[in-house]
Wavefront OBJ file of the C-alpha trace (Angstrom):
o trace
v -2.630 21.986 -13.776
v -0.129 19.609 -12.239
v 3.120 21.179 -11.101
v 6.226 19.588 -12.556
v 9.929 19.690 -11.859
v 12.042 22.541 -13.208
v 11.916 22.405 -17.042
v 14.974 21.011 -18.788
v 16.968 23.919 -20.228
v 19.767 21.988 -21.906
v 19.396 19.448 -24.696
v 23.038 18.372 -24.489
v 22.194 14.897 -23.224
v 18.977 14.390 -25.182
v 19.472 11.964 -28.080
v 18.249 13.313 -31.412
v 16.014 10.385 -32.268
v 12.329 9.883 -32.823
v 10.234 7.650 -30.597
v 9.578 4.214 -32.045
v 7.550 1.250 -30.943
v 9.350 -1.882 -29.837
v 8.632 -5.336 -28.526
v 10.684 -8.179 -27.214
v 9.969 -11.249 -25.128
v 8.109 -10.375 -21.946
v 7.648 -6.694 -22.803
v 4.709 -4.918 -24.382
v 4.903 -1.142 -24.668
v 1.173 -0.460 -24.782
v -1.102 2.554 -24.498
v -1.506 3.755 -20.930
v -5.127 3.578 -19.799
v -6.750 5.951 -17.333
v -9.507 5.072 -14.870
v -12.951 5.850 -16.244
v -13.358 8.478 -13.511
v -10.452 10.539 -14.866
v -11.806 13.425 -16.972
v -10.146 14.599 -20.169
v -8.597 17.703 -18.630
v -7.025 15.634 -15.870
v -5.720 13.152 -18.447
v -4.050 15.879 -20.476
v -2.632 17.393 -17.297
v -1.003 14.072 -16.374
v 0.297 13.543 -19.911
v 1.760 17.054 -19.974
v 3.454 16.470 -16.609
v 5.014 13.257 -17.873
v 6.302 14.672 -21.156
v 7.922 17.638 -19.377
v 9.539 15.361 -16.790
v 12.940 13.612 -16.881
v 11.113 10.323 -17.439
v 10.295 11.250 -21.014
v 13.991 11.852 -21.692
v 14.870 8.588 -19.947
v 12.386 6.773 -22.167
v 13.942 8.319 -25.295
v 17.441 7.344 -24.187
v 16.351 3.766 -23.427
v 14.761 3.495 -26.875
v 17.974 4.819 -28.382
v 19.971 2.243 -26.397
v 17.737 -0.562 -27.613
v 18.146 0.594 -31.210
v 21.911 0.864 -30.735
v 22.095 -2.619 -29.280
v 20.143 -4.099 -32.180
v 22.393 -2.339 -34.696
v 25.563 -3.482 -32.951
v 24.286 -7.034 -32.634
v 24.086 -7.205 -36.402
v 27.672 -6.069 -36.817
v 30.200 -8.775 -37.493
v 32.820 -6.918 -35.421
v 33.277 -3.683 -33.540
v 36.253 -1.350 -33.019
v 38.437 -2.116 -30.016
v 37.238 -0.328 -26.867
v 34.045 0.985 -28.452
v 31.739 -0.853 -26.058
v 31.610 -1.392 -22.336
v 32.336 -4.980 -21.212
v 28.849 -5.424 -19.740
v 26.940 -4.887 -22.953
v 26.995 -3.585 -26.485
v 26.254 0.036 -25.643
v 28.524 3.023 -26.174
v 29.900 4.812 -23.131
v 27.952 7.918 -24.138
v 24.669 5.984 -24.177
v 25.316 4.466 -20.748
v 26.167 7.910 -19.352
v 22.925 9.355 -20.741
v 20.868 6.533 -19.237
v 22.552 7.094 -15.865
v 22.011 10.856 -16.041
v 18.298 10.679 -16.791
v 17.738 7.780 -14.386
v 19.060 9.818 -11.480
v 17.190 12.926 -12.650
v 14.007 10.817 -12.701
v 14.715 9.555 -9.189
v 15.078 13.165 -8.003
v 11.835 14.067 -9.775
v 9.858 11.360 -7.955
v 11.270 12.430 -4.607
v 10.102 15.986 -5.359
v 6.700 14.605 -6.310
v 6.504 12.683 -3.027
v 7.327 15.815 -0.998
v 5.162 18.198 -3.066
v 2.578 19.658 -0.681
v 0.956 21.872 -3.323
v -0.499 18.907 -5.202
v -3.473 16.867 -4.069
v -2.667 13.298 -3.057
v -4.992 11.972 -5.771
v -3.147 14.003 -8.428
v 0.221 12.715 -7.272
v -0.977 9.124 -7.237
v -2.445 9.348 -10.757
v 0.770 10.813 -12.130
v 2.704 8.105 -10.283
v 0.537 5.391 -11.851
v 1.078 6.880 -15.322
v 4.863 6.972 -14.841
v 4.905 3.421 -13.508
v 2.927 2.124 -16.501
v 5.292 3.842 -18.904
v 8.411 2.532 -17.134
v 7.335 -0.996 -16.155
v 8.246 -2.604 -19.526
v 11.794 -1.306 -19.075
v 11.987 -2.425 -15.450
v 10.940 -5.916 -16.517
v 14.210 -6.199 -18.428
v 16.032 -6.013 -15.090
v 16.091 -8.507 -12.257
v 15.966 -6.610 -8.955
v 13.269 -3.991 -9.775
v 11.289 -6.710 -11.567
v 11.420 -8.908 -8.469
v 10.339 -5.985 -6.286
v 7.350 -5.319 -8.554
v 6.322 -8.971 -8.685
v 6.607 -9.543 -4.905
v 7.196 -13.247 -5.452
v 7.307 -13.987 -1.725
v 4.170 -11.952 -1.076
v 6.094 -8.925 0.180
v 8.878 -6.654 -1.061
v 11.886 -7.067 1.200
v 12.262 -10.842 1.001
v 15.650 -12.349 1.782
v 16.485 -13.011 -1.888
v 15.929 -9.352 -2.835
v 17.897 -8.113 0.180
v 20.669 -10.568 -0.678
v 21.069 -8.994 -4.138
v 21.076 -5.511 -2.624
v 23.751 -6.576 -0.133
v 25.819 -8.015 -2.966
v 25.360 -4.881 -5.059
v 25.259 -6.803 -8.337
v 23.220 -9.328 -10.307
v 24.420 -12.232 -12.430
v 24.055 -11.573 -16.161
v 22.162 -14.845 -16.592
v 19.231 -13.303 -14.681
v 18.507 -10.702 -17.365
v 16.038 -10.895 -20.221
v 18.047 -8.291 -22.127
v 21.539 -6.707 -21.650
v 19.840 -3.364 -21.052
v 18.442 -4.879 -17.862
v 21.929 -5.091 -16.378
v 22.376 -1.340 -16.714
v 18.993 -0.756 -15.053
v 19.901 -3.148 -12.227
v 23.229 -1.433 -11.621
v 21.534 1.965 -11.494
v 18.867 0.730 -9.086
v 21.492 -0.863 -6.824
v 23.378 2.456 -6.734
v 20.407 4.342 -5.242
v 20.828 5.732 -1.692
v 18.265 3.332 -0.221
v 20.238 0.327 -1.498
v 23.518 1.774 -0.227
v 21.891 2.319 3.159
v 20.802 -1.326 3.265
v 24.402 -2.371 2.568
v 25.723 0.077 5.177
v 23.430 -1.160 7.923
v 25.086 -4.568 7.865
v 28.392 -3.025 8.917
v 26.742 -0.570 11.329
v 25.014 -3.409 13.177
v 28.163 -5.531 13.171
v 30.220 -2.712 14.713
v 27.586 -2.145 17.393
v 27.540 -5.842 18.344
v 31.341 -6.079 18.365
v 31.513 -3.016 20.641
v 28.991 -4.552 23.035
v 30.902 -7.829 23.155
v 34.218 -6.107 23.800
v 32.779 -3.969 26.592
v 30.683 -6.489 28.497
v 31.552 -6.776 32.180
v 30.374 -10.345 32.768
v 32.097 -13.576 31.791
v 28.735 -14.907 30.677
v 27.953 -14.749 26.935
v 25.656 -11.961 25.807
v 22.184 -13.260 25.008
v 21.194 -11.712 21.686
v 18.017 -12.027 19.594
v 17.592 -10.758 16.028
v 14.013 -10.308 14.792
v 13.334 -10.311 11.066
v 16.930 -11.496 10.780
v 16.987 -12.541 7.119
v 20.331 -14.232 6.525
v 21.931 -12.217 9.373
v 24.999 -11.247 7.338
v 26.131 -8.879 10.098
v 26.882 -11.890 12.322
v 29.346 -13.223 9.769
v 31.412 -10.073 10.368
v 30.860 -10.250 14.142
v 31.943 -13.877 14.580
v 35.079 -13.286 12.521
v 36.046 -10.370 14.787
v 35.344 -11.834 18.243
v 35.256 -15.198 19.945
v 31.906 -16.850 19.165
v 31.706 -17.887 22.837
v 31.007 -14.234 23.703
v 27.513 -14.528 22.226
v 24.460 -16.764 22.483
v 22.266 -15.792 19.528
v 18.672 -16.548 18.569
v 17.741 -15.728 14.968
v 14.022 -15.226 14.318
v 12.237 -14.753 11.010
v 8.944 -15.691 9.365
v 10.851 -17.000 6.302
v 12.328 -20.436 6.985
v 14.466 -20.191 3.830
v 16.127 -17.078 5.229
v 16.804 -18.922 8.491
v 18.268 -21.842 6.564
v 20.494 -19.424 4.617
v 21.684 -17.804 7.848
v 22.515 -21.216 9.279
v 24.497 -22.133 6.151
v 26.556 -18.919 6.393
v 27.348 -19.283 10.099
v 28.112 -23.007 9.847
v 31.187 -22.060 7.814
v 32.665 -20.054 10.709
v 34.528 -22.181 13.285
v 32.747 -22.154 16.636
v 29.798 -20.066 15.451
v 27.217 -22.717 14.616
v 26.813 -23.972 18.201
v 26.315 -20.395 19.447
v 23.261 -19.813 17.231
v 19.673 -21.048 17.349
v 17.035 -20.338 14.714
v 13.306 -19.970 15.288
v 10.443 -19.342 12.911
v 8.615 -16.333 14.329
v 6.178 -13.770 12.918
v 6.538 -10.432 14.684
v 3.571 -8.883 12.826
v 0.723 -8.678 15.311
v 2.475 -10.846 17.911
v 1.016 -10.221 21.364
v 2.937 -8.823 24.292
v 4.692 -11.676 26.084
v 4.886 -13.874 22.994
v 8.533 -13.067 22.294
v 9.675 -13.861 25.836
v 7.663 -17.065 25.675
v 9.593 -18.075 22.549
v 13.003 -17.008 23.859
v 12.498 -18.514 27.350
v 15.133 -16.182 28.842
v 15.343 -12.366 28.943
v 17.859 -11.045 26.420
v 20.785 -8.643 26.752
v 20.294 -7.321 23.207
v 17.285 -7.502 20.896
v 17.716 -5.915 17.475
v 15.946 -5.580 14.150
v 17.143 -3.847 10.985
v 14.488 -3.665 8.240
v 11.466 -5.050 10.085
v 9.988 -1.881 11.609
v 9.970 -0.143 8.211
v 6.708 -1.997 7.529
v 4.989 -1.202 10.866
v 2.628 1.743 11.250
v 2.641 3.728 14.503
v 0.386 1.273 16.302
v 2.425 -1.699 15.096
v 5.651 0.050 16.133
v 4.338 0.558 19.672
v 3.100 -3.037 19.924
v 6.479 -4.315 18.749
v 8.306 -2.078 21.210
v 6.235 -3.319 24.152
v 6.731 -6.953 23.111
v 10.501 -6.577 22.673
v 10.859 -4.492 25.844
v 9.168 -7.275 27.805
v 11.773 -9.762 26.564
v 14.752 -7.595 27.609
v 16.803 -8.245 30.721
v 17.398 -5.365 33.118
v 20.055 -3.078 31.568
v 19.420 -4.825 28.264
v 19.455 -2.886 24.997
v 16.781 -2.717 22.324
v 17.980 -1.696 18.838
v 15.415 -0.608 16.245
v 16.284 0.443 12.693
v 13.758 2.454 10.675
v 14.243 4.465 7.473
v 13.629 8.166 8.018
v 11.673 10.612 5.821
v 15.082 11.949 4.697
v 15.376 8.931 2.377
v 15.891 10.561 -1.059
v 14.695 7.432 -2.880
v 11.249 7.326 -1.293
v 9.470 8.636 -4.400
v 10.977 5.970 -6.650
v 10.128 3.306 -4.086
v 6.490 4.410 -3.812
v 5.519 5.425 -7.341
v 7.763 3.253 -9.500
v 8.205 0.076 -7.437
v 5.177 -0.079 -5.106
v 7.708 -0.404 -2.274
v 6.092 1.590 0.515
v 7.772 1.974 3.887
v 6.552 3.550 7.112
v 9.169 6.277 7.474
v 9.880 7.562 10.980
v 12.272 10.261 12.104
v 14.274 10.001 15.313
v 11.782 12.283 17.051
v 8.810 10.268 15.802
v 10.313 7.067 17.211
v 10.971 8.744 20.555
v 7.420 10.100 20.667
v 5.934 6.651 20.046
v 8.107 5.133 22.765
v 7.047 7.836 25.231
v 3.407 6.990 24.477
v 3.938 3.442 25.768
v 4.779 4.797 29.202
v 7.524 2.204 29.695
v 10.579 3.406 31.661
v 14.114 3.373 30.305
v 17.553 4.601 31.319
v 18.834 6.214 28.131
v 18.393 6.463 24.372
v 20.936 7.056 21.609
v 21.190 6.643 17.820
v 23.651 5.338 15.273
v 23.312 5.483 11.475
v 24.135 3.979 8.115
v 27.489 5.432 7.148
v 27.049 6.909 3.650
v 23.706 8.739 3.652
v 22.551 8.581 7.290
v 18.961 7.955 6.270
v 18.385 4.884 8.450
v 18.634 5.780 12.138
v 19.057 2.951 14.650
v 17.524 3.712 18.014
v 19.349 2.144 20.988
v 17.309 2.060 24.207
v 18.717 0.811 27.514
v 16.094 -0.731 29.789
l 1 2 3 4 5 6 7 8 9 10 11 12 13 14 15 16 17 18 19 20 21 22 23 24 25 26 27 28 29 30 31 32 33 34 35 36 37 38 39 40 41 42 43 44 45 46 47 48 49 50 51 52 53 54 55 56 57 58 59 60 61 62 63 64 65 66 67 68 69 70 71 72 73 74 75 76 77 78 79 80 81 82 83 84 85 86 87 88 89 90 91 92 93 94 95 96 97 98 99 100 101 102 103 104 105 106 107 108 109 110 111 112 113 114 115 116 117 118 119 120 121 122 123 124 125 126 127 128 129 130 131 132 133 134 135 136 137 138 139 140 141 142 143 144 145 146 147 148 149 150 151 152 153 154 155 156 157 158 159 160 161 162 163 164 165 166 167 168 169 170 171 172 173 174 175 176 177 178 179 180 181 182 183 184 185 186 187 188 189 190 191 192 193 194 195 196 197 198 199 200 201 202 203 204 205 206 207 208 209 210 211 212 213 214 215 216 217 218 219 220 221 222 223 224 225 226 227 228 229 230 231 232 233 234 235 236 237 238 239 240 241 242 243 244 245 246 247 248 249 250 251 252 253 254 255 256 257 258 259 260 261 262 263 264 265 266 267 268 269 270 271 272 273 274 275 276 277 278 279 280 281 282 283 284 285 286 287 288 289 290 291 292 293 294 295 296 297 298 299 300 301 302 303 304 305 306 307 308 309 310 311 312 313 314 315 316 317 318 319 320 321 322 323 324 325 326 327 328 329 330 331 332 333 334 335 336 337 338 339 340 341 342 343 344 345 346 347 348 349 350 351 352 353 354 355 356 357 358 359 360 361 362 363 364 365 366 367 368 369 370 371 372 373 374 375 376 377 378 379 380 381 382 383 384 385 386 387 388 389 390 391 392
């Protein structure tokens, strides 16, 4: 029998409605199919786990919200203040959706960390939950984009841009319910950590610029830079002449977006170069070949989250080889403390290679490369994305 989260003991927030079928454009709530290899007992075990989980309550609340919206849409008018500005849903309904959404997120994190269950059991339950929830996620914009992987991978610059912004334009939604789902997704700790890292990186770079001992500009390279929003903050806080920056990314649209942002800051555009560069599998020496000159700072924020241990070590060796003496290498990587990891894996197919501070240090030690010192800084709110700072 599959272990489940603690049973719900209060029905205060459970709407007293019956389940009903529904369809709208782009959504088909269909029967969930099991692989042919799944026996009947296993099927019933998965079904039981789902219907005793917070997801069942979330599904009921979402159905209730859809019914409420359809009823209110048919009304010619509504009492003043009855509905929230972002959609025709009562405050109570929105609060219930939020409650069960966050309970469901906690449930998936417990599932991810559950060592009593077999991996196969956890994955099958995760697939069942995803199939039940996907029609609802397709009403949103951000989770839908994550699931579709339109750029071939999850963390493309457009998705990260929406997470940075913390909101989505209403025009992007199939249904008003999607806006509520988007707002809830964007409130998750992993999204807040992504927003926090922009400021954390900016403060680190500003500190380095203000404490440099040479009159020469700091040579800085950002790998997997995206639109490099942190530099917008940096160049507004210091003289652009203090930096000579090379932005590197495999996505030329992200590089173009970064250039557009920095072109609006006086003096910044001529301090920045952009280069198309794929760090995945790049050989040692390739980065220095592209940069031409050893760098004072090389940093990456979300890139190493997708590298396994071997890829992490290869990246480290490549970046280390492109550092000047006394240069600093900054590597950001989400840690296993991320409380949203279950939702990312089971609901969104967004799998990261989590590494703790100690795991990163162990991998670096395995390379045998010498260094002077190592320290860490973190995202401010949740401290689930450590940034390793190594001085060569």
